[in-house]
C-alpha positions, 0 to 999 in steps of 0.5 A: 035250421028249419028242421030245428022246428020238428025235433023233439029235443033240440041240442045247441052246441056252444062254441068257443067263438061265440057265434051261436047262430042256431042258439040265437035262431032258436030263441027268436023262433021260439024254439026250446032247445038245451044248450051243451058244451060237450056231448058227454054231457047231453047223453044222460039228458037223451038216456033219461027221456028214452028210458021214462026217467024224465019227459020231453018238458022236463029236460027241456025247461033245465034249458042246458047241460 
């Protein structure tokens, strides 16, 4: 979890059980992150930043995929 503070974009997977320790940690520590259910939904977000279509701030403002 300590590495979460150093990521440019942090993706946090929602769990089926609702035990989202990393998401709770991010909220508590004020770490912007993107919640996702399935990596196939996260990949286009990463790709949009890599190719320059969106900035890190733009995708983090959306908050979830």
